[in-house]
C-alpha positions in Angstrom: -36.9 -9.7 16.7 -35.5 -13.0 17.8 -32.8 -12.7 15.2 -31.8 -9.2 16.4 -31.6 -10.6 20.0 -29.3 -13.3 18.8 -27.1 -10.9 17.0 -27.0 -8.4 19.9 -25.9 -11.3 22.2 -23.1 -12.3 19.9 -21.0 -9.4 18.6 -18.7 -11.8 16.8 -21.5 -13.4 14.9 -22.8 -10.0 13.9 -19.4 -8.9 12.6 -19.0 -12.0 10.5 -22.5 -11.7 9.1 -21.7 -8.1 8.1 -18.4 -9.2 6.6 -20.0 -11.9 4.6 -22.9 -9.8 3.3 -20.5 -6.8 2.8 -18.2 -8.9 0.7 -21.1 -10.1 -1.4 -22.2 -6.5 -1.9 -18.7 -5.3 -2.7 -18.5 -7.8 -5.5 -21.6 -6.5 -7.3 -20.8 -4.2 -10.2 -22.5 -0.8 -10.4 -21.5 0.1 -13.9 -17.7 0.4 -13.8 -17.7 0.6 -10.0 -17.4 -2.1 -7.4 -17.3 -1.2 -3.7 -15.0 -4.0 -2.7 -14.2 -4.0 1.0 -16.3 -0.9 1.5 -19.4 -3.1 1.1 -18.8 -4.1 4.8 -19.2 -0.4 5.8 -22.5 0.0 4.0 -24.0 -3.3 5.2 -22.8 -2.4 8.7 -24.7 0.9 8.5 -27.8 -0.8 7.4 -27.6 -3.6 10.1 -26.6 -1.2 12.8 -29.6 1.1 12.1 -32.0 -1.7 13.0 -31.0 -2.0 16.6 -28.7 0.2 18.8 -27.4 -2.8 20.6 -25.6 -4.1 17.5 -23.1 -1.2 17.5 -22.1 -1.5 21.2 -18.8 -2.8 22.5 -17.0 -2.8 19.2 -14.3 -0.2 19.9 -11.7 -2.9 20.6 -12.4 -4.8 17.4 -12.5 -1.6 15.4 -9.1 -0.5 16.7 -7.6 -4.0 16.2 -8.7 -4.2 12.6 -7.4 -0.7 11.8 -4.1 -1.3 13.6 -3.5 -4.6 11.7 -4.4 -3.0 8.4 -2.1 0.0 8.7 0.8 -2.0 10.2 0.9 -4.4 7.3 0.6 -1.5 4.8 3.5 0.2 6.6 5.6 -3.0 6.4 4.9 -3.3 2.7 5.5 0.4 1.8 8.3 1.2 4.2 11.3 0.4 2.0 9.9 2.3 -1.1 8.8 5.2 1.1 12.3 5.9 2.5 14.0 5.2 -0.8 11.6 7.7 -2.5 11.3 10.2 0.3 12.7 13.2 -1.6 10.3 12.3 -4.5 7.4 12.2 -2.0 7.9 15.7 -0.6 5.9 17.5 -3.3 3.0 15.1 -2.8 3.1 15.7 0.9 3.0 19.5 0.3 0.0 19.0 -2.0 -1.7 17.0 0.7 -1.3 19.8 3.3 -2.6 22.3 0.8 -5.7 20.1 0.0 -6.5 19.6 3.7 -6.3 23.4 4.4 -8.5 24.2 1.4 -11.1 21.6 2.5 -11.1 23.0 6.0 -11.9 26.4 4.5 -14.8 25.0 2.6 -16.2 23.3 5.7 -16.0 26.5 7.7 -17.6 28.5 4.9 -20.5 26.2 4.3 -21.0 25.8 8.0 -21.6 29.6 8.2 -23.9 29.5 5.1 -26.0 26.6 6.4 -25.9 27.9 10.0 -24.5 24.6 11.3 -23.0 24.5 14.8 -19.2 24.4 15.0 -19.4 21.0 16.6 -21.5 19.6 13.8 -19.1 21.2 11.2 -16.1 19.7 12.9 -17.8 16.3 12.9 -18.8 16.6 9.3 -15.2 17.6 8.4 -13.7 14.6 10.1 -16.3 12.3 8.5 -15.7 13.7 5.1 -12.0 13.1 5.5 -12.7 9.8 7.3 -10.4 10.5 10.2 -11.3 8.8 13.5 -8.4 10.4 15.4 -9.5 13.8 14.2 -13.1 12.9 15.4 -11.7 12.1 18.8 -9.9 15.5 18.9 -13.1 17.2 17.8 -15.2 15.5 20.5 -12.6 16.5 23.1 -12.6 20.1 21.9 -16.4 20.6 21.4 -17.8 18.2 24.0 -20.9 17.7 22.0 -22.7 14.6 20.5 -23.1 16.6 17.3 -19.6 15.7 16.2 -20.4 12.0 16.0 -23.6 12.8 14.0 -21.7 14.9 11.5 -19.0 12.1 11.3 -21.5 9.3 10.7 -23.3 11.3 7.9 -20.1 12.5 6.2 -18.2 9.2 6.4 -20.2 7.1 3.9 -20.6 10.1 1.5 -16.8 10.5 1.5 -16.2 6.8 0.9 -18.6 6.7 -2.1 -17.3 9.9 -3.7 -13.6 8.9 -3.1 -14.2 5.6 -4.7 -15.7 7.3 -7.7 -12.7 9.8 -7.9 -10.2 7.0 -7.6 -12.0 4.8 -10.2 -11.7 7.7 -12.7 -8.1 8.7 -11.8 -6.0 5.7 -10.8 -5.7 4.2 -14.3 -4.8 7.5 -16.0 -1.4 7.9 -17.7 -0.8 11.6 -17.4 2.8 13.0 -17.7 4.8 12.0 -14.6 8.2 13.3 -15.2 9.3 13.1 -11.6 7.8 9.6 -11.0 9.8 6.6 -12.4 8.0 3.8 -14.1 6.6 1.2 -11.7 8.2 -2.3 -11.5 4.7 -3.7 -12.1 4.4 -2.0 -15.4 7.9 -2.5 -16.9 7.6 -6.1 -18.1 10.7 -8.2 -18.4 12.0 -10.1 -21.4 15.0 -12.3 -22.1 16.8 -12.4 -25.4 20.1 -13.8 -26.8 22.6 -11.4 -28.4 25.7 -12.0 -30.5 28.7 -9.9 -29.4 30.4 -8.1 -32.2 33.1 -6.3 -30.3 35.3 -6.7 -27.3 33.6 -5.0 -24.2 33.9 -5.2 -20.5 30.7 -6.4 -18.9 30.5 -3.4 -16.5 30.6 -1.1 -19.6 27.3 -2.5 -21.0 24.6 0.1 -20.6 22.4 -0.6 -17.5 24.4 -3.6 -16.3 23.6 -4.6 -12.7 20.7 -2.2 -12.2 18.6 -2.1 -15.4 19.6 -5.4 -17.1 21.1 -8.7 -16.1 23.2 -11.1 -18.2 23.1 -14.8 -17.4 24.2 -17.4 -20.1 27.5 -17.1 -22.0 28.3 -19.3 -25.0 31.9 -19.2 -26.1 33.9 -21.7 -28.3 31.1 -24.3 -28.2 30.8 -24.2 -24.4 28.0 -22.7 -22.3 28.4 -21.4 -18.8 27.1 -18.7 -16.5 28.6 -15.3 -17.1 30.8 -13.7 -14.4 30.5 -10.1 -13.2 34.1 -9.2 -14.3 33.7 -10.8 -17.7 35.4 -9.4 -20.8 33.1 -10.3 -23.7 34.7 -11.1 -27.1 33.5 -11.0 -30.7 31.5 -14.2 -31.4 30.3 -14.7 -27.8 26.6 -15.2 -27.3 24.9 -13.9 -24.1 21.4 -13.8 -22.6 20.2 -10.3 -21.7 17.3 -9.9 -19.2 15.4 -6.7 -18.4 12.7 -4.2 -19.5 12.3 -4.1 -23.2 13.9 -0.7 -23.9 16.9 -1.3 -21.7 17.4 -4.8 -23.2 17.4 -3.3 -26.7 19.9 -0.6 -25.7 22.2 -3.2 -24.2 21.9 -5.5 -27.3 22.7 -2.5 -29.6 25.9 -1.8 -27.6 26.9 -5.5 -27.7 26.2 -6.5 -31.3 22.9 -7.9 -32.7 19.9 -10.0 -31.8 19.8 -13.8 -32.4 16.7 -15.9 -33.1 18.0 -18.9 -31.2 17.7 -18.6 -27.4 20.6 -20.0 -25.3 18.3 -20.6 -22.3 16.5 -23.4 -24.3 19.6 -25.6 -23.8 19.6 -26.6 -20.1 22.0 -29.5 -20.2 24.9 -27.7 -18.4 23.4 -24.4 -17.2 19.9 -24.5 -15.8 17.4 -22.0 -14.3 14.6 -22.5 -11.7 12.4 -20.4 -9.4 13.1 -20.8 -5.7 11.0 -19.6 -2.8 12.8 -17.4 -0.3 11.8 -19.0 3.0 15.2 -18.8 4.8 15.2 -15.9 7.3 18.9 -15.6 7.0 18.5 -14.6 3.4 15.4 -12.4 3.7 16.3 -8.7 4.2 19.5 -9.0 2.2 20.2 -7.5 -1.2 21.0 -9.6 -4.3 24.6 -8.3 -4.2 25.0 -9.3 -0.6 24.1 -12.9 -1.4 27.0 -13.2 -3.8 25.5 -15.8 -6.2 28.5 -15.7 -8.5 30.9 -16.5 -5.7 28.7 -19.0 -3.9 27.2 -21.0 -6.8 28.8 -19.6 -10.0 25.3 -18.3 -10.9 23.2 -15.2 -11.2 19.8 -14.0 -10.0 17.9 -12.5 -13.0 14.3 -12.1 -11.8 12.3 -11.9 -8.6 8.6 -12.6 -8.5 6.9 -10.7 -5.6 3.1 -11.0 -5.5 2.0 -10.0 -9.0 5.2 -8.1 -9.7 8.0 -9.5 -11.8 11.1 -7.6 -10.7 14.6 -7.5 -12.2 17.2 -9.1 -9.9 19.2 -5.8 -9.6 22.1 -5.7 -7.3 20.4 -3.4 -4.8 17.1 -5.3 -4.7 16.3 -6.5 -1.2 14.8 -10.0 -1.0 11.7 -10.6 1.1 10.1 -13.7 2.6 7.9 -15.3 0.0 9.8 -13.9 -3.1 10.2 -16.4 -5.9 13.8 -16.0 -7.2 14.7 -17.0 -10.7 18.3 -18.2 -10.5 20.6 -19.3 -13.4 23.3 -21.7 -12.1 25.3 -24.7 -13.2 22.9 -27.6 -13.2 24.7 -29.4 -10.4 24.2 -26.4 -8.1 20.4 -26.5 -8.1 20.2 -28.5 -4.9 22.6 -26.2 -3.0 20.7 -23.1 -4.1 17.4 -24.7 -2.9 18.9 -25.3 0.5 20.4 -21.8 0.7 17.2 -20.0 -0.1 14.9 -22.4 1.8 12.4 -23.1 -1.0 9.6 -24.0 1.4 6.0 -23.0 0.5 4.9 -24.1 4.0 7.3 -21.8 5.8 6.3 -18.7 3.8 2.6 -19.3 4.6 3.4 -18.7 8.3 4.1 -15.4 10.1 6.6 -14.7 12.7 4.4 -14.0 15.7 7.3 -12.5 17.7 8.1 -9.8 15.2 4.4 -9.0 14.6 3.8 -8.8 18.3 6.8 -6.5 18.9 5.9 -4.3 15.9 2.3 -4.0 16.8 3.1 -3.3 20.5 5.5 -0.6 19.5 3.0 1.0 17.2 0.2 0.9 19.7 2.4 2.3 22.4 3.5 5.1 20.1 -0.2 5.8 19.4 -0.8 6.3 23.2 1.8 9.1 23.5 -0.2 12.3 24.1 1.2 15.8 23.2 -0.5 18.8 24.8 -1.8 21.5 22.4 -2.7 25.2 23.1 -6.2 25.7 24.6 -6.2 22.6 26.7 -6.5 20.1 23.8 -4.1 17.3 23.1 -2.8 15.2 20.2 -2.1 11.5 19.9 -1.4 9.3 16.8 -3.8 6.6 18.0 -4.3 3.1 16.8 -4.1 4.2 13.1 -1.0 6.4 12.7 1.2 4.8 15.4 1.3 1.2 13.9 1.6 2.7 10.4 4.7 4.7 11.4 6.3 1.8 13.2 5.5 -0.5 10.3 7.1 1.9 7.9 10.2 2.2 10.0 10.5 -1.6 10.4 9.7 -2.2 6.7 12.5 0.3 5.8 15.0 -1.5 8.1 14.0 -4.9 6.6 16.0 -6.7 9.3 17.9 -6.0 12.6 20.7 -8.5 13.0 19.0 -11.9 12.9 15.4 -10.5 13.2 13.5 -10.1 9.9 10.7 -7.6 10.3 8.9 -8.2 7.0 6.4 -10.9 6.4 5.6 -13.0 3.4 3.6 -11.1 0.8 0.7 -13.5 0.8 0.5 -13.4 4.6 0.7 -9.6 4.6 -2.3 -9.4 2.2 -4.4 -11.8 4.2 -3.9 -10.0 7.5 -4.4 -6.7 5.8 -7.7 -7.8 4.3 -9.1 -9.3 7.5 -8.1 -6.1 9.5 -9.8 -3.9 6.9 -13.0 -5.9 6.9 -13.2 -6.0 10.7 -12.6 -2.2 10.9 -15.2 -1.2 8.3 -17.9 -3.6 9.7 -17.4 -2.3 13.2 -17.5 1.4 12.0 -20.7 0.7 10.1 -22.5 -1.0 13.0 -21.5 1.7 15.5 -22.6 4.6 13.2 -25.9 3.1 11.9 -28.2 4.6 14.4 -26.8 8.2 14.2 -26.8 7.9 10.4 -30.5 7.0 10.1 -31.6 9.6 12.8 -30.2 12.5 10.8 -29.9 11.2 7.2 -33.4 12.3 6.0 -33.6 15.7 7.8 -32.8 19.1 6.4 -29.8 19.3 8.7 -28.7 16.0 7.4 -29.0 17.1 3.8 -26.9 20.2 4.6 -24.3 18.0 6.3 -24.2 15.7 3.2 -23.7 18.6 0.9 -20.9 20.0 3.1 -19.2 16.6 3.2 -19.4 16.2 -0.5 -18.0 19.7 -1.1 -15.1 19.0 1.4 -14.2 15.7 -0.4 -14.6 17.3 -3.8 -12.3 20.3 -3.1 -9.7 18.1 -1.4 -9.6 15.7 -4.4 -9.5 18.6 -6.9 -6.7 20.4 -5.1 -4.5 17.3 -4.4 -4.9 15.6 -7.8 -4.6 18.8 -9.8 -1.5 19.8 -7.9 0.0 16.3 -8.1 -0.4 16.3 -11.9 1.1 19.7 -12.2 4.2 18.8 -10.2 4.8 15.5 -12.2 3.4 12.9 -9.7 1.9 9.8 -11.4 -1.8 9.1 -11.2 -1.3 5.8 -9.2 0.9 7.6 -6.6 -1.5 10.6 -6.5 -4.5 8.1 -6.0 -2.6 6.5 -3.1 -1.8 9.9 -1.7 -5.5 10.8 -1.9 -6.5 7.6 0.0 -3.8 8.4 2.6 -5.0 12.0 3.0 -8.5 10.7 3.7 -7.0 8.1 6.0 -9.3 5.6 4.3 -8.1 2.0 4.0 -11.1 1.0 1.8 -10.0 3.5 -0.9 -6.5 2.1 -0.9 -7.8 -1.4 -1.2 -10.1 -0.3 -4.1 -7.2 1.4 -5.9 -5.0 -1.7 -5.5 -7.8 -3.8 -7.0 -8.0 -1.6 -10.0 -4.3 -1.2 -10.8 -1.2 -3.3 -9.7 1.3 -0.6 -9.0 3.6 -0.3 -5.9 3.4 3.5 -6.1 -0.2 3.4 -4.8 0.9 2.1 -1.4 3.9 4.3 -1.4 1.7 7.4 -1.9 -0.7 6.2 0.9 2.2 5.8 3.3 3.5 9.3 2.5 0.3 11.1 3.3 -1.5 9.0 5.9 0.2 10.1 9.1 0.8 13.6 7.8 -2.9 13.9 7.0 -3.9 12.8 10.5 -1.6 15.3 12.2 -2.8 18.3 10.1 -6.5 17.3 10.5 -6.2 17.0 14.3 -4.7 20.5 14.4 -7.4 22.0 12.1 -10.4 20.7 14.0 -9.3 22.8 16.9 -9.7 25.8 14.6 -13.1 24.7 13.2 -14.5 24.2 16.7 -13.2 27.6 17.8 -14.8 29.5 14.9 
């Protein structure tokens, strides 16, 4: 008992014990499944069930963790979301359809099992892991049964959703409306012999799908210029995805075994870290490397992704840029890009503070609904929406809204672990009180059916309309509003479409679920 007294007197100690044990549990393989960050939720439920005091006064930490997580997700996904918005609309429509179908299942099984509307509403919000919807249900029903249904449905939903995502996210079903991810393209560099005169701009894919760097002509090697006219006998280096490189080589001439880039006496290449805030948030074309340095950016390493240095690619803090330049320009390029590992390990507290404050303030805005209820985005959807907008803007004048990729992932992971640990501790008592009763069993069955129908409708519809499995998995995680599922999907597959799908459906899902719980309570 002395240990419980110590933990009850120190909530921070309790949180970090749960985080540590949860991380250890999350690393244990159960067949092909690992719980990852969700381990903190399950350990929190177990620890919270031992003493009611351990789940008290954690609302602030829970909201902070969730807000940090969704804000950093929004920053990372914002640019791709707005660029792909038209492509995301079918997935968003499928999300609404899935949420409506799952609400119908909840209402129907509630009638069959003779569960109270308040308990059904709580089960529904737990099965779709929506804390904002739970708050709306509590306001509409004014009953503690909503929290009981939520605490029983929540872990069921997390486990089932992880199983669904583990089975789906790596699938390669036809995705005619979803372009290949940058993570999966793979880049290669080859040397081609030019057999005919051709303008560089007429080479298939030049500027967007392929880049050309070295040019050897008449015994001299230099960096190619954007307005170059290639002549028979020239040798050039072509960089890009394999299929696009082969198409470009076929239009130029033929492939050579010797690689020009092996000779670095006059023209050299190096990776530079983007740490200069005046550079971050600007596209490759805006930096004008040919004009500034007589060089060209061919690749950009971002996290685990190796991206082509296309003209419209916007650089972010922490990117590692592969630049091909005359050897005597290497120092100037280093100064221009910053090339400081220390600076990209730091965050700009000013922009994070402004962004988080705007997001939390947006979450406080309350919109009245018919019947005396109200709607607010809360600490989840508000920061996510602001993060997406700022991530889409990239920069406003001298202010760069993004943060280095490594820093983003670190803050995201900490926020997620704090949120899940706090939820588990706060729900442990209610979970144990009802888990082994007949009513609890009915709630679990209802929650499982809600999750199953939602997954089936969303993923089947997504496949039918040509959305890729990674984007659909991210959309499923966003529909549930469940950060742990997003984190799990990201651990299984490196694909930027997962986060993009999550960002597309998260806020939409919260809005639709908040509206539907009013109906569930009423019937």
